[in-house]
Backbone as JSON Lines, residues from 0, in Angstrom:
{"i":0,"aa":"M","n":[-10.72,3.43,-10.89],"ca":[-10.19,2.35,-9.65],"c":[-9.65,1.51,-10.65]}
{"i":1,"aa":"A","n":[-9.36,0.25,-10.33],"ca":[-8.67,-1.03,-11.24],"c":[-10.31,-1.44,-11.12]}
{"i":2,"aa":"D","n":[-9.54,-2.15,-12.3],"ca":[-10.79,-3.16,-13.44],"c":[-11.06,-4.25,-12.19]}
{"i":3,"aa":"S","n":[-9.86,-4.97,-12.02],"ca":[-10.79,-6.03,-10.7],"c":[-9.44,-5.93,-9.72]}
{"i":4,"aa":"P","n":[-10.0,-6.83,-8.78],"ca":[-8.56,-7.1,-7.9],"c":[-7.32,-8.09,-8.19]}
{"i":5,"aa":"D","n":[-7.81,-8.72,-8.94],"ca":[-6.76,-9.84,-10.16],"c":[-6.08,-9.02,-10.79]}
{"i":6,"aa":"A","n":[-6.53,-7.67,-11.61],"ca":[-5.74,-7.54,-12.81],"c":[-4.53,-7.38,-12.38]}
{"i":7,"aa":"P","n":[-4.01,-6.87,-11.34],"ca":[-1.96,-6.03,-11.4],"c":[-1.43,-7.42,-11.18]}
{"i":8,"aa":"F","n":[-2.07,-8.6,-10.78],"ca":[-1.42,-9.51,-10.48],"c":[-0.85,-10.82,-11.62]}
{"i":9,"aa":"T","n":[-1.82,-10.08,-12.76],"ca":[-1.84,-11.29,-13.72],"c":[-0.57,-11.64,-14.14]}
{"i":10,"aa":"R","n":[0.23,-10.66,-14.22],"ca":[1.9,-10.6,-14.88],"c":[2.87,-12.03,-14.0]}
{"i":11,"aa":"Y","n":[2.23,-11.96,-12.56],"ca":[3.02,-12.36,-11.59],"c":[2.41,-14.09,-11.69]}
{"i":12,"aa":"D","n":[0.96,-14.13,-12.19],"ca":[0.48,-14.99,-11.81],"c":[1.16,-16.01,-13.15]}
{"i":13,"aa":"E","n":[1.43,-15.73,-14.56],"ca":[1.7,-16.36,-15.6],"c":[3.38,-16.1,-15.69]}
{"i":14,"aa":"Q","n":[3.85,-15.83,-14.93],"ca":[5.95,-15.77,-14.31],"c":[5.47,-17.18,-13.34]}
{"i":15,"aa":"L","n":[4.82,-17.15,-12.19],"ca":[4.92,-18.22,-11.65],"c":[4.72,-20.15,-11.94]}
{"i":16,"aa":"R","n":[3.4,-19.49,-12.8],"ca":[2.93,-20.9,-13.83],"c":[3.92,-21.13,-14.04]}
{"i":17,"aa":"A","n":[4.53,-20.62,-15.19],"ca":[5.65,-21.13,-15.94],"c":[6.49,-21.82,-15.84]}
{"i":18,"aa":"I","n":[7.02,-21.81,-14.03],"ca":[8.04,-22.43,-14.11],"c":[7.0,-23.81,-13.44]}
{"i":19,"aa":"T","n":[7.62,-25.18,-14.01],"ca":[6.89,-25.9,-14.02],"c":[7.25,-27.09,-12.51]}
{"i":20,"aa":"D","n":[8.49,-26.95,-12.14],"ca":[8.74,-27.32,-10.85],"c":[8.25,-26.69,-9.67]}
{"i":21,"aa":"L","n":[7.59,-27.07,-8.98],"ca":[6.69,-27.11,-7.78],"c":[7.36,-26.66,-6.69]}
{"i":22,"aa":"N","n":[8.86,-27.06,-6.87],"ca":[9.93,-26.49,-5.31],"c":[10.13,-24.66,-6.06]}
{"i":23,"aa":"E","n":[10.47,-25.38,-6.79],"ca":[11.19,-24.27,-7.27],"c":[9.54,-22.31,-7.58]}
{"i":24,"aa":"R","n":[8.8,-23.2,-7.83],"ca":[7.44,-22.45,-7.87],"c":[7.42,-22.08,-6.62]}
{"i":25,"aa":"W","n":[7.52,-22.53,-5.61],"ca":[7.13,-21.74,-4.22],"c":[7.9,-21.33,-3.98]}
{"i":26,"aa":"A","n":[9.47,-21.58,-3.88],"ca":[10.3,-20.34,-3.54],"c":[10.75,-19.03,-4.51]}
{"i":27,"aa":"A","n":[10.43,-19.19,-5.32],"ca":[9.77,-18.0,-6.24],"c":[8.66,-17.33,-5.75]}
{"i":28,"aa":"Y","n":[7.4,-17.43,-5.25],"ca":[5.82,-17.6,-4.78],"c":[6.81,-16.6,-3.88]}
{"i":29,"aa":"L","n":[7.19,-17.4,-2.29],"ca":[7.65,-16.91,-1.55],"c":[8.57,-15.32,-1.67]}
{"i":30,"aa":"S","n":[9.08,-15.54,-2.54],"ca":[10.03,-14.38,-2.55],"c":[9.07,-12.77,-3.35]}
{"i":31,"aa":"L","n":[8.5,-13.19,-4.4],"ca":[7.86,-12.89,-5.22],"c":[6.6,-11.86,-3.56]}
{"i":32,"aa":"A","n":[6.09,-12.59,-3.07],"ca":[5.1,-12.19,-2.25],"c":[6.03,-11.28,-1.02]}
{"i":33,"aa":"E","n":[6.81,-11.28,-0.64],"ca":[7.99,-10.64,0.06],"c":[7.74,-9.46,-0.98]}
{"i":34,"aa":"F","n":[8.73,-8.58,-1.87],"ca":[8.54,-8.03,-2.59],"c":[7.37,-7.05,-2.58]}
{"i":35,"aa":"L","n":[6.0,-7.94,-3.58],"ca":[5.08,-7.3,-3.64],"c":[4.32,-6.55,-2.08]}
{"i":36,"aa":"E","n":[4.56,-7.31,-0.84],"ca":[4.54,-6.76,0.12],"c":[4.91,-5.56,0.08]}
{"i":37,"aa":"D","n":[6.3,-5.41,0.5],"ca":[6.84,-4.31,0.6],"c":[6.42,-3.32,-0.16]}
{"i":38,"aa":"E","n":[6.13,-3.25,-1.2],"ca":[5.81,-2.43,-2.09],"c":[4.63,-1.42,-1.78]}
{"i":39,"aa":"L","n":[3.48,-2.81,-1.41],"ca":[2.21,-2.55,-1.26],"c":[2.33,-1.32,0.13]}
{"i":40,"aa":"E","n":[3.52,-1.68,1.02],"ca":[3.51,-0.85,2.04],"c":[3.83,0.7,1.81]}
{"i":41,"aa":"L","n":[4.56,0.9,1.07],"ca":[5.57,1.83,0.97],"c":[4.23,3.01,-0.12]}
{"i":42,"aa":"W","n":[3.82,1.9,-1.47],"ca":[2.43,2.5,-1.47],"c":[1.68,3.55,-0.73]}
{"i":43,"aa":"R","n":[1.11,2.14,-0.06],"ca":[0.03,3.18,1.19],"c":[0.55,3.53,1.97]}
{"i":44,"aa":"R","n":[2.05,4.29,2.66],"ca":[2.22,5.06,3.23],"c":[2.18,6.6,2.58]}
{"i":45,"aa":"R","n":[2.75,6.26,1.06],"ca":[3.02,7.73,0.21],"c":[1.54,8.28,-0.03]}
{"i":46,"aa":"Q","n":[0.94,6.85,0.21],"ca":[-0.63,7.66,-0.37],"c":[-1.0,8.16,0.57]}
{"i":47,"aa":"R","n":[-1.44,8.05,2.12],"ca":[-1.74,8.6,3.31],"c":[-0.96,10.21,3.53]}
{"i":48,"aa":"Q","n":[0.1,9.71,3.11],"ca":[0.75,11.04,3.55],"c":[0.22,12.0,2.57]}
{"i":49,"aa":"E","n":[0.37,11.99,1.43],"ca":[0.0,12.86,0.1],"c":[-1.7,13.35,0.54]}
{"i":50,"aa":"I","n":[-2.5,12.36,1.23],"ca":[-3.71,12.86,1.32],"c":[-3.74,13.35,2.94]}
{"i":51,"aa":"A","n":[-3.21,13.23,3.44],"ca":[-3.18,13.89,5.08],"c":[-2.36,15.61,4.3]}
{"i":52,"aa":"L","n":[-1.29,15.65,4.26],"ca":[-0.87,16.87,3.62],"c":[-1.2,17.59,2.49]}
{"i":53,"aa":"G","n":[-2.65,17.07,1.65],"ca":[-3.35,17.21,0.9],"c":[-4.35,18.31,2.23]}
{"i":54,"aa":"F","n":[-5.1,17.34,2.46],"ca":[-6.0,18.19,3.97],"c":[-5.24,18.99,4.86]}
{"i":55,"aa":"R","n":[-4.35,19.22,5.28],"ca":[-3.16,19.97,5.84],"c":[-2.85,21.81,5.19]}
{"i":56,"aa":"D","n":[-3.09,21.3,3.47],"ca":[-2.79,22.36,2.88],"c":[-4.38,23.02,2.58]}
{"i":57,"aa":"E","n":[-5.42,22.19,2.69],"ca":[-6.89,22.84,2.43],"c":[-7.22,23.74,4.17]}
{"i":58,"aa":"G","n":[-6.28,23.49,5.36],"ca":[-6.26,24.49,6.78],"c":[-6.91,23.14,7.53]}
{"i":59,"aa":"K","n":[-7.22,22.16,7.16],"ca":[-7.25,21.3,8.23],"c":[-6.37,21.27,9.27]}
{"i":60,"aa":"T","n":[-6.88,21.15,10.59],"ca":[-6.14,21.16,11.33],"c":[-5.89,19.08,12.18]}
{"i":61,"aa":"W","n":[-5.08,18.27,12.72],"ca":[-4.26,17.39,12.64],"c":[-5.32,16.14,13.38]}
{"i":62,"aa":"K","n":[-6.14,17.18,14.06],"ca":[-7.46,16.28,14.69],"c":[-8.45,16.2,13.6]}
{"i":63,"aa":"E","n":[-8.25,17.66,12.95],"ca":[-9.58,17.05,11.76],"c":[-9.27,15.8,10.57]}
{"i":64,"aa":"I","n":[-7.18,16.17,10.55],"ca":[-7.24,15.23,9.59],"c":[-7.52,14.06,10.34]}
{"i":65,"aa":"G","n":[-7.4,13.43,11.05],"ca":[-7.55,12.3,11.84],"c":[-8.73,11.73,11.81]}
{"i":66,"aa":"E","n":[-9.89,12.47,11.93],"ca":[-10.86,12.82,11.76],"c":[-11.35,11.73,10.26]}
{"i":67,"aa":"A","n":[-11.22,12.71,9.67],"ca":[-11.49,12.23,8.3],"c":[-10.82,10.84,7.96]}
{"i":68,"aa":"M","n":[-9.69,11.05,8.16],"ca":[-8.93,9.13,7.92],"c":[-9.22,8.41,8.99]}
{"i":69,"aa":"G","n":[-10.47,8.14,9.22],"ca":[-10.69,7.07,9.77],"c":[-10.56,6.95,11.2]}
{"i":70,"aa":"D","n":[-11.27,8.6,11.84],"ca":[-11.07,8.65,13.18],"c":[-9.62,8.34,13.76]}
{"i":71,"aa":"V","n":[-8.79,8.56,13.31],"ca":[-7.29,8.14,14.33],"c":[-7.08,9.16,14.84]}
{"i":72,"aa":"S","n":[-5.93,9.28,15.77],"ca":[-5.74,9.83,16.98],"c":[-4.44,11.41,15.93]}
{"i":73,"aa":"L","n":[-4.9,12.75,16.91],"ca":[-4.04,13.27,15.83],"c":[-2.93,12.92,15.49]}
{"i":74,"aa":"Q","n":[-2.15,12.94,16.85],"ca":[-0.64,12.24,16.41],"c":[-0.42,10.98,15.08]}
{"i":75,"aa":"R","n":[-1.65,10.09,15.33],"ca":[-0.94,9.44,14.23],"c":[-1.53,10.36,12.62]}
{"i":76,"aa":"A","n":[-2.2,11.19,12.66],"ca":[-2.6,12.16,11.7],"c":[-1.11,12.47,11.25]}
{"i":77,"aa":"F","n":[-0.68,13.3,12.24],"ca":[0.8,13.47,11.88],"c":[1.26,12.89,11.4]}
{"i":78,"aa":"Q","n":[2.0,11.53,12.12],"ca":[2.96,10.56,11.55],"c":[2.5,10.11,10.15]}
{"i":79,"aa":"Y","n":[0.98,10.45,9.86],"ca":[0.79,10.24,8.16],"c":[1.67,10.97,7.26]}
{"i":80,"aa":"G","n":[0.86,12.85,7.89],"ca":[1.65,13.75,7.23],"c":[3.57,13.48,7.15]}
{"i":81,"aa":"K","n":[3.77,12.84,7.82],"ca":[5.28,12.51,7.61],"c":[5.88,11.4,6.89]}
{"i":82,"aa":"G","n":[4.9,10.64,6.83],"ca":[5.03,9.68,5.97],"c":[5.46,8.3,6.88]}
{"i":83,"aa":"E","n":[5.35,8.26,7.59],"ca":[4.89,7.34,9.0],"c":[4.24,6.29,8.98]}
């Protein structure tokens, strides 16, 4: 696991703190936050897909996969497997 929840953001903190004009810093923050949120969602989808397909490779049904992945429906588990 990661060292601490803040560790991945240290470089972004440093970049933002280097901007002395607070209006510019705010604009940069908004842009960066949107980028990071998009990247996080892509990462989540990729991880859910890899895990769902891993369970499938082990021979589990979509219903069993849904139960293992937080008791989601078999339809949602199937969507995870498709990267949705």
